[in-house]
C-alpha positions in Angstrom: 0.0 0.0 0.0 2.9 2.3 0.6 3.8 2.2 -3.0 0.4 3.3 -3.9 0.4 6.2 -1.4 3.8 7.5 -2.5 3.1 7.4 -6.2 3.3 10.7 -8.1 1.2 10.8 -11.3 -0.8 13.6 -12.9 -3.7 11.3 -13.7 -3.6 9.6 -10.3 -3.8 13.1 -8.8 -7.2 13.5 -10.4 -8.8 10.5 -8.6 -6.7 10.7 -5.5 -8.6 13.9 -4.6 -9.4 15.4 -1.2 -8.6 12.3 0.9 -7.9 14.7 3.7 -11.5 15.9 3.6 -12.8 12.4 3.9 -10.5 11.6 6.8 -11.5 14.9 8.5 -15.1 13.8 8.5 -14.4 10.7 10.6 -16.0 11.1 14.0 -14.2 10.5 17.3 -13.5 6.8 18.1 -14.1 6.7 21.8 -16.6 3.9 21.4 -16.4 1.9 18.1 -19.7 1.0 16.6 -21.0 -2.6 16.8 -19.7 -4.8 14.1 -16.7 -2.6 13.3 -13.1 -3.7 13.5 -10.4 -2.0 15.6 -6.7 -2.6 14.9 -6.3 -4.3 18.3 -9.1 -6.7 17.5 -7.6 -7.4 14.1 -4.3 -8.1 15.8 -5.9 -10.6 18.3 -7.7 -12.4 15.4 -4.4 -12.6 13.5 -2.6 -13.7 16.6 -4.9 -16.7 17.0 -4.4 -18.1 13.5 -1.4 -16.9 11.7 1.2 -19.7 10.9 4.0 -17.5 12.1 2.7 -17.4 15.7 1.8 -21.1 15.5 5.4 -21.9 14.6 6.6 -19.6 17.4 4.5 -21.3 20.0 5.6 -24.7 18.7 9.2 -23.6 19.2 8.4 -22.7 22.8 6.8 -26.1 23.4 9.8 -27.8 21.8 12.2 -25.9 24.0 10.2 -26.7 27.2 10.3 -30.3 26.2 14.1 -30.1 25.8 14.4 -28.6 29.3 12.2 -31.4 30.7 14.4 -33.9 29.0 17.6 -32.4 30.3 16.2 -32.3 33.9 15.2 -36.0 33.5 18.8 -36.9 32.6 19.9 -35.7 36.0 17.7 -38.2 37.8 18.0 -41.9 38.2 16.4 -44.1 35.6 14.5 -47.3 36.4 14.2 -49.8 33.6 12.2 -53.0 33.3 13.1 -55.7 30.9 12.0 -59.2 30.0 14.0 -61.7 27.9 13.2 -65.2 26.8 16.0 -67.4 25.5 16.7 -70.9 24.5 20.0 -72.7 23.5 21.8 -76.0 23.4 25.2 -74.3 23.7 26.9 -75.9 26.7 28.2 -72.7 28.1 24.9 -70.9 27.7 22.9 -73.8 29.1 25.2 -74.0 32.2 24.9 -70.3 32.7 21.1 -70.4 32.5 21.1 -73.2 35.1 23.4 -71.1 37.3 21.1 -68.1 37.0 18.1 -70.3 37.9 20.2 -71.7 40.8 19.4 -75.2 39.5 22.9 -76.5 38.5 23.8 -79.9 40.0 26.9 -82.1 40.1 25.4 -84.3 37.5 25.6 -81.3 35.0 29.4 -81.9 35.2 29.0 -85.6 34.4 29.1 -86.8 38.0 26.7 -89.6 37.4 28.7 -91.1 34.5 31.9 -90.8 36.6 30.3 -92.8 39.5 29.1 -95.5 37.1 32.6 -95.8 35.7 34.1 -96.2 39.2 31.6 -98.8 40.1 32.4 -100.7 36.8 36.1 -100.7 37.8 37.2 -98.5 34.9 37.9 -95.3 36.8 41.0 -94.3 34.9 39.2 -94.4 31.5 36.2 -92.5 32.8 38.4 -89.8 34.3 39.6 -88.7 30.9 36.3 -89.2 29.0 34.1 -86.3 27.9 30.8 -86.1 29.9 27.7 -85.9 27.7 25.8 -84.1 30.5 28.2 -81.2 30.3 29.1 -81.1 26.6 25.7 -82.1 25.2 23.1 -80.7 27.6 20.3 -80.5 25.0 18.0 -77.6 24.5 17.4 -75.5 27.5 15.2 -72.3 28.1 15.3 -69.4 30.4 12.9 -66.5 31.2 14.5 -63.5 32.7 12.7 -60.5 34.3 15.0 -57.6 35.3 14.7 -54.3 37.1 17.7 -52.0 36.8 18.2 -48.6 38.5 20.9 -46.4 36.9 22.1 -43.4 38.9 24.3 -40.7 37.2 27.1 -39.7 39.5 29.6 -37.7 37.4 29.5 -37.0 33.6 32.0 -34.3 33.3 29.4 -31.6 33.1 27.7 -33.2 30.0 24.2 -33.3 31.6 24.4 -30.0 33.4 25.6 -28.4 30.2 22.6 -29.8 28.3 20.3 -28.4 31.0 21.9 -24.9 30.6 21.7 -25.1 26.9 18.0 -26.2 27.0 17.1 -23.4 29.3 18.8 -20.8 27.1 17.0 -22.1 24.1 13.7 -21.9 25.9 14.4 -18.3 26.8 15.3 -17.6 23.2 12.1 -19.2 22.0 10.0 -17.2 24.4 11.6 -13.9 23.4 11.4 -14.9 19.7 7.7 -15.4 20.2 7.3 -11.9 21.6 9.3 -10.5 18.7 7.1 -12.4 16.3 4.0 -11.0 17.9 5.3 -7.4 17.6 6.1 -8.0 13.9 2.6 -9.4 13.4 1.2 -6.2 15.0 3.3 -4.1 12.7 1.9 -6.0 9.7 -1.7 -5.6 11.0 -1.2 -1.9 11.4 0.1 -1.6 7.9 -2.8 -3.5 6.3 -5.4 -1.9 8.5 -4.2 1.6 7.7 -3.7 0.5 4.1 -7.4 -0.5 3.9 -8.4 2.8 5.5 -6.4 4.7 2.9 -7.9 2.7 0.1 -11.3 3.5 1.4 -10.4 7.2 1.3 -9.1 6.9 -2.2 -12.5 5.4 -3.3 -14.2 8.5 -1.9 -11.6 10.7 -3.5 -12.3 9.1 -6.9 -16.0 9.8 -6.4 -15.2 13.4 -5.7 -13.1 13.6 -8.8 -16.0 12.3 -10.8 -18.3 14.9 -9.4 -15.8 17.6 -10.1 -15.3 16.3 -13.7 -19.1 16.4 -14.2 -19.3 19.9 -13.0 -16.5 21.0 -15.3 -18.2 19.3 -18.2 -21.5 21.1 -17.5 -19.6 24.4 -17.0 -17.8 23.9 -20.3 -21.0 23.1 -22.1 -22.7 26.2 -20.7 -19.8 28.4 -21.7 -19.7 26.8 -25.1 -23.4 27.5 -25.7 -22.8 31.2 -24.9 -19.8 31.2 -27.3 -17.3 31.9 -24.5 -15.1 28.7 -25.0 -14.4 26.4 -27.9 -15.7 22.9 -28.5 -12.3 21.5 -27.5 -13.0 22.5 -23.9 -16.2 20.3 -23.9 -14.2 17.4 -25.4 -11.5 17.8 -22.8 -14.0 17.9 -20.0 -15.6 14.7 -21.4 -12.1 13.0 -21.5 -11.5 14.3 -17.9 -14.7 12.6 -16.7 -13.7 9.3 -18.4 -10.3 9.5 -16.7 -12.0 10.1 -13.3 -14.2 7.0 -13.8 -11.1 5.0 -14.6 -9.6 6.4 -11.4 -12.6 5.1 -9.5 -12.2 1.6 -10.9 -8.5 1.6 -9.9 -9.4 2.8 -6.4 -12.0 0.1 -6.1 -9.5 -2.5 -7.3 -7.0 -1.3 -4.7 -9.6 -1.3 -2.0 -10.6 -4.9 -2.9 -6.9 -6.0 -2.7 -6.3 -4.2 0.5 -9.5 -5.7 2.1 -8.5 -9.2 0.9 -5.1 -8.9 2.4 -6.4 -7.9 5.8 -9.2 -10.5 5.6 -6.7 -13.3 5.0 -4.3 -12.0 7.7 -7.0 -12.1 10.4 -8.9 -15.1 9.1 -12.2 -13.4 8.4 -14.4 -15.7 6.2 -15.2 -14.6 2.7 -18.5 -12.8 2.3 -18.3 -10.9 5.5 -17.7 -7.2 5.0 -14.8 -5.5 6.7 -16.0 -2.4 8.5 -13.2 -0.4 10.1 -13.9 1.4 13.4 -14.1 5.2 13.1 -11.0 7.1 13.9 -7.4 6.9 12.8 -4.5 4.9 14.3 -2.4 6.9 16.7 0.9 5.7 18.0 2.8 7.8 20.6 6.6 7.7 20.3 8.9 7.8 23.3 10.2 11.1 24.5 13.7 10.0 25.3 16.8 11.2 23.3 17.7 9.2 20.3 21.0 7.9 21.8 19.1 6.7 24.9 16.6 4.9 22.7 19.4 3.0 20.9 21.0 2.0 24.1 17.7 0.8 25.6 16.9 -1.2 22.5 19.8 -3.5 23.2 18.2 -4.7 26.4 14.5 -4.3 25.5 14.3 -5.7 22.0 13.0 -9.3 22.2 14.8 -10.2 19.0 18.2 -9.1 20.4 17.5 -10.8 23.7 16.6 -14.0 21.8 20.0 -13.9 20.0 21.7 -13.3 23.3 20.1 -16.4 24.7 21.3 -18.3 21.6 24.8 -17.2 22.4 24.4 -18.6 26.0 23.1 -21.8 24.5 26.1 -22.1 22.2 28.4 -21.5 25.2 26.7 -24.4 27.1 27.3 -26.5 24.0 31.0 -25.8 24.4 30.9 -27.1 28.0 29.1 -30.2 26.7 31.8 -30.8 24.1 34.6 -30.5 26.7 32.8 -33.0 28.9 33.8 -35.7 26.4 37.4 -35.4 27.6 36.5 -36.3 31.2 35.6 -39.6 32.8 31.9 -40.6 33.2 30.9 -42.6 36.3 27.4 -44.1 36.9 26.1 -46.4 39.6 23.9 -49.4 38.6 21.6 -51.4 40.9 19.8 -54.4 39.4 17.5 -57.2 40.5 16.6 -60.1 38.2 14.5 -63.3 38.2 15.3 -66.4 36.1 13.2 -69.5 35.6 12.4 -72.1 33.0 8.8 -70.6 33.1 7.4 -67.1 33.2 7.7 -66.6 37.0 9.4 -64.2 39.4 11.6 -66.8 41.1 15.2 -67.3 41.8 16.0 -63.6 42.4 19.5 -62.2 42.4 21.0 -58.8 43.0 23.8 -56.8 41.2 25.5 -53.6 42.3 28.0 -52.0 40.0 29.9 -48.8 39.5 30.7 -48.1 35.8 33.5 -45.8 34.9 33.9 -44.8 31.2 36.8 -42.7 30.0 37.7 -42.3 26.3 41.5 -41.8 26.5 42.2 -41.6 22.8 39.9 -41.1 19.8 42.1 -39.6 17.1 40.5 -36.2 17.0 36.7 -36.9 17.2 36.3 -35.0 20.5 38.6 -32.2 19.2 36.4 -31.8 16.1 33.2 -31.6 18.2 34.8 -29.0 20.5 35.9 -26.9 17.5 32.4 -27.0 16.0 30.9 -25.9 19.3 33.4 -23.0 19.7 32.8 -21.9 16.1 29.1 -21.9 16.8 29.7 -19.5 19.7 31.6 -17.2 17.4 28.9 -17.4 14.7 26.1 -16.6 17.2 28.1 -13.6 18.6 28.6 -12.3 15.1 24.9 -12.6 14.4 24.1 -10.8 17.6 26.4 -7.9 16.8 25.1 -7.7 13.3 21.5 -7.5 14.7 22.5 -4.8 17.2 24.0 -2.7 14.4 20.9 -3.2 12.3 18.6 -2.3 15.1 20.5 0.9 15.8 20.2 1.8 12.1 16.5 0.9 12.1 15.9 3.2 15.1 17.8 6.0 13.4 15.8 5.6 10.2 12.4 5.3 11.8 13.0 8.2 14.1 14.1 10.4 11.2 11.2 9.2 9.0 8.7 10.0 11.8 10.1 13.5 12.2 10.1 14.0 8.4 6.6 12.8 8.0 5.3 15.1 10.8 7.0 18.1 9.1 5.7 17.0 5.8 2.1 17.0 7.1 2.4 20.6 8.1 3.9 21.6 4.8 1.2 19.7 2.9 -1.5 21.3 5.0 -0.3 24.7 3.8 0.0 23.4 0.3 -3.6 22.2 0.4 -4.8 25.6 1.5 -2.9 27.4 -1.2 -3.9 24.9 -3.9 -7.6 25.1 -2.9 -7.5 28.9 -3.2 -5.7 28.7 -6.5 -8.3 26.2 -7.9 -11.2 28.5 -6.7 -9.7 31.5 -8.4 -8.9 29.6 -11.6 -12.5 28.4 -11.8 -13.8 32.0 -11.5 -11.4 33.1 -14.2 -12.5 30.3 -16.5 -16.2 31.2 -15.9 -15.4 34.8 -16.9 -13.5 33.7 -20.0 -10.1 35.0 -19.0 -8.5 31.6 -18.4 -8.3 28.4 -20.4 -9.6 25.0 -19.5 -6.1 23.5 -19.3 -5.2 25.9 -16.5 -8.3 25.0 -14.6 -7.5 21.2 -14.8 -3.9 21.9 -13.8 -5.0 23.8 -10.7 -7.4 21.0 -9.8 -4.7 18.4 -10.3 -2.4 20.4 -8.1 -5.0 20.5 -5.4 -5.7 16.8 -5.7 -2.0 16.0 -5.5 -1.5 18.2 -2.4 -4.4 16.4 -0.6 -3.0 13.0 -1.6 0.5 14.0 -0.4 -0.9 14.9 3.0 -2.7 11.6 3.3 0.5 9.8 2.3 2.4 11.8 4.9 0.0 10.7 7.6 0.2 7.1 6.6 4.0 7.3 6.5 4.1 8.9 9.9 2.0 6.1 11.4 4.1 3.4 9.9 7.4 5.2 10.8 6.2 5.5 14.4 5.2 1.8 14.4 8.6 0.9 12.9 10.3 2.9 15.7 8.5 1.0 18.4 9.1 -2.3 16.7 12.8 -1.6 16.6 12.7 -0.6 20.3 10.8 -3.8 21.2 7.8 -1.7 22.5 5.2 -2.2 19.8 2.4 -3.7 21.9 -1.4 -3.3 21.6 -1.4 -0.8 24.4 0.7 1.5 22.2 -2.0 1.5 19.4 -4.9 3.9 19.9 -7.8 5.0 17.8 -8.5 8.7 17.9 -10.5 11.3 16.0 -8.7 12.8 13.1 -7.3 16.2 13.7 -7.3 18.5 10.6 
């Protein structure tokens, strides 16, 4: 919409007529009429459905899940497992019998050995292979196991993960606030764009009425022999141009309305009626230098990047933890039986120490990546800070320039209106030509359009300033009566 407002065209000046007059007629907006839409209501509707905010909320939920996961890694873990196995491998079978506490001397071939002694062939039996031990047959075991693992020391890996998860959660929350402010800025732009488009439709109607009056005036003067036929033809062309201007304004209004409707999720077929009044945004009174300094701590986008730097630093601590030993305590109780039953229990207590002494550069590479990520995040933060300072400077200057332009264009409208009035009197008296009358009217239309553009630009510049400062909230957006 800004491109439409700032356009300079002689023909556009005809149909962009007296938008200021239309806006001046807007009543005070202390109590919006029923069924009308305020910018804050439009923002709330957009907030509930826009994909950008849905994604931002999903990031917060994801970050909170990471924090919950990191906290869980600090606590003991209790696991339950069940295994069923069968084998005829002698070692496995003997192990199963030991686990079931059912091993006997006969599993070593004691029965065959006694039979050999009784038969008087003890020396031969002593060096024979017992089938009971070497060929035990197929044997089964069902094992139920409870295991408690307690983390004791992991070189800071788990605590580093928790710090990183918390920093990313803070970044997600601040990013969501920044996304909300950007959405409000977009809503303001489309809301005011639609209001300006509405004004241009009315301006085009005024241009048509003016063109009709000029046509009737030229016909009257032509019948009295004061002007030539060419003036009548030019007036007819001027009326056609004004009608085309109305069609362009209606097209622009339809596009602006569709853009706002899609943004807020309004169903098709329901008309958009804006609340009376104009959007007013108050800018801070602090000095420009103070505003730039405050933005570094108040802008949610910068604070989100700062949190990402802290998360990257925590990642460095995690990478360094790989160089240190990890020690965990394990407590287990298990049951083994040939059937599914909790029998023959046993206990195990173990301390497990893991320490990777040499890995040929794998840990060094991970640490280098983590440190490089910190450098990259710091650079992104500094770049964003510089950009915010520039945005504040530009928005602050734009707001001042737009305010000054409004005053200048107000004087220009007064002068152009007087010029057009005098030019019409001169034309009626036959001392001026029709081209001069059209030129004076076009100058008046352009001056009015310029003042409307300046007011739109001032509103958006003020909104951009608050956005850069991180202060663009619904409380900063008000609807007030238009002040001429």
